[in-house]
C-alpha positions in Angstrom: 0.0 0.1 -0.1 1.3 3.5 -0.9 0.2 7.1 0.0 0.3 9.4 -3.0 0.6 13.0 -1.7 0.3 16.0 -4.0 0.4 19.8 -3.4 -1.6 21.7 -6.1 -2.7 25.3 -6.6 -6.1 25.7 -4.9 -7.6 26.8 -8.3 -7.2 23.1 -9.5 -9.0 21.5 -6.6 -12.4 20.9 -8.1 -11.0 19.6 -11.4 -8.8 17.2 -9.6 -11.7 16.0 -7.5 -13.7 15.4 -10.6 -10.9 13.4 -12.2 -10.2 11.2 -9.1 -13.8 10.5 -8.5 -13.8 8.9 -12.1 -11.0 6.6 -11.4 -11.9 3.2 -10.2 -8.4 2.6 -8.5 -9.1 5.6 -6.2 -11.4 4.6 -3.3 -11.2 7.9 -1.7 -9.0 10.9 -1.1 -8.4 13.8 1.3 -7.9 17.5 0.6 -6.2 19.7 3.2 -5.8 23.4 2.6 -2.4 24.7 3.0 -0.4 28.0 2.2 2.8 27.8 0.2 5.4 30.4 1.6 8.9 30.8 0.5 11.1 32.6 -1.9 8.9 33.4 -4.9 10.2 33.6 -8.3 8.6 35.4 -11.3 8.6 32.3 -13.6 6.9 30.1 -10.9 3.7 28.8 -12.7 1.8 28.4 -9.4 1.9 32.1 -8.8 -1.0 34.2 -9.8 -1.1 38.0 -9.6 -3.1 37.6 -6.3 -0.4 35.3 -4.9 2.2 37.8 -5.6 0.3 40.6 -3.8 -0.7 38.7 -0.6 2.7 37.0 -0.3 1.7 33.3 -0.3 0.1 30.8 -2.6 -3.2 29.0 -1.7 -2.6 25.4 -2.2 -4.3 22.0 -1.5 -2.6 18.9 -0.2 -4.2 15.7 -1.6 -3.5 12.3 -0.1 -4.6 9.1 -1.7 -4.2 5.5 -0.5 -3.4 3.3 -3.4 -2.3 -0.2 -4.1 1.3 -0.3 -5.1 0.5 -1.4 -8.7 -1.8 1.6 -9.2 0.5 4.5 -8.4 2.1 5.0 -11.7 -1.3 4.6 -13.5 -2.8 7.3 -11.4 0.2 9.7 -11.9 0.1 9.0 -15.7 -3.6 9.8 -15.8 -3.3 13.1 -13.8 -0.3 14.2 -15.9 -2.2 13.5 -19.2 -5.5 15.1 -18.1 -6.4 18.2 -20.0 -7.3 20.2 -17.0 -3.9 21.7 -16.7 -2.3 19.7 -13.8 1.0 19.3 -15.9 3.7 21.5 -14.1 1.2 22.8 -11.6 2.2 20.9 -8.5 4.5 18.4 -6.7 4.0 14.9 -5.5 5.7 12.2 -3.4 4.9 8.7 -2.7 5.5 7.0 0.8 5.1 3.4 1.9 2.2 2.7 4.2 3.2 0.3 6.9 -0.1 -0.2 8.5 -3.7 1.1 8.0 -7.2 0.5 9.1 -10.3 2.1 10.5 -10.9 3.5 13.9 
């Protein structure tokens, strides 16, 4: 089992939710609202004019539990989607040692 975590610009949240809901390999996902702070560069594609004025970027963290074999398929699907996710975020994959319901 793996946890796919992504950070995307908040403007892409609804498009990503729609995409993920349509994938049979995704049983569920969690959105957490986060703020991106740090050195901002003019060519950063995640920065809007609003972001440059307020000094931070509104972002969303997405966590998805996936079977090991599904991770690459999900990443490829997200990259190829026409909603504009390409070059609009970062991701990382971690192993899940144990999971269950409380």
